[in-house]
C-alpha positions, 0 to 999 in steps of 0.5 A: 156268633154271626148270623149266616148270609142269605141262602137259597131254598134249594140248599136247605134241609126243609126237614129242619123246619119240622124239628125247629117247630117242635123244639120251640114248642116243647123247649125240650129235646127229648119231647121234641124227638118223641113228637117227631118220631126220631131218636133223641140223638137225632133231635140233638144233632138237628138242634146243633145244625139249627144253632149253626145255621142261625148263629144262635143257641135258640134253646138256652139252659136255665135252672127250670130247664130250657128257655127260648132265646130272643131270636127263638121267640121271633122264630116261633110264630114264623115257623108255625106259619111256614109249616102250616102253609107247607102242609096246606100246599101239599094237602091241596087237591082239586077236590075237597071232601069236608067229611074226610079231609084232614086239612088244617085251617089257620085263622087270625082273629081277635079274642072278641071275634072268638067270643062272638063266632068261636062256638058257632064255628067250632060246632060247624067244623065238628059237624061238617068237617070232623077230621079237619084241624083249626089253628086260631092265632090270636091278635096280640097287638094292633094289626101291623104293616106286615099284614099283607105278608102274613096273610099269604101264609094263613087261610085268612084273618077276621078284622074290620077294614082299615086303610092298609088292607087296601092292597092288590091281591087282598080279598074280603067278604062281610061276616057280621056287624056290631056297634061301639058302646061305652062300659063303666062300673055299675056304680059309676055316676054315668051309669046312674044317669044313663047317658054320656056326653063327649065332654064326659069321654074327654074327662074320664080315664080310659082302659084301651085295648091294643092302643099303640105306642106313641109315634106308631103307624098302627091304629087300633079300632078303638083308637080310631073311633075316639080320634074321629070323635075328637077325643084324646083319651087319658089312658091309664090301662092298656091291654092286648085283649078285648076280653081283658078290658072289663076286668080293668073297668069294674070297680073303678071310675074308668071307662072303655069302648067295647063292641056291643056283642061282647059288652052285653055278654059280660056286663051283668055277671061283672057288674058293669053298665053298658051305655050308648056312645055319644057322637054317632061312632062308625058301625063295626063291620067284621070281614074275612080277609084272604089272599087271592092265591086261595080263590080257587082252592076248594077247601078255602072256598068251603071255609069261606062259605062256612064262615059266612054261614055261621055268621049269618045266624048271629 
């Protein structure tokens, strides 16, 4: 089937957005209908309209039920972002009462940030805004060039500064700092020696989080640090998670760079050694980034203050 031409927003039935979100979440017409509060035939009719619009089956029948088509997998994140943005738009008010608001906040962050801030942020929201909702979207790969577009539809992302974040309309505030350390298995010769040299970093094999494919324009923080140190790492394991890194270091001769706040949490229970990184790597500054469209939104102002507050207690 052919993809339809571009259409004007005024010609769209925006109720289909909600149906699309629930269909892609549930991968089941009956359950999606129940979540939306419509009949199963009505949800089936909406699915038929969506299939005609996108020129794609979206939900493909398999032996285990329905699975998402490749296009549907691309749409899944987009529809979540658009629906969250629409909900925030219509929930916007000149006043914000955290004690009663049902506002949904959406933040994009790495699992490292969740490990550092997650509990504090969760507790603060439960105490100060018990009816508000939080949607945490985890970074799945190195931040890409579309960050400027993504951030317009979410409340913010927590990440260290990179050159492609230097763009009009993007605001930031410092949250907390950290430093890079090396992690190796506790039985590694380097652990017994207690130190590493740049020559060691060049010689050893690596576990790398968010390391881009060859030729990619993106650069993960760890990749940037090794480049600044003049190291071309021999990477044997790539993972899309900081918290996964220690699992592929322990019991091997591999090495990894990790944020100290995370490394100190996992080292003892996992049998790892934490060593200073040679070469004086750059400090880590984690920032909250948001689009200036939200500057005067009282709810967003409250969220920014709350994030700064919980970070200050680290």
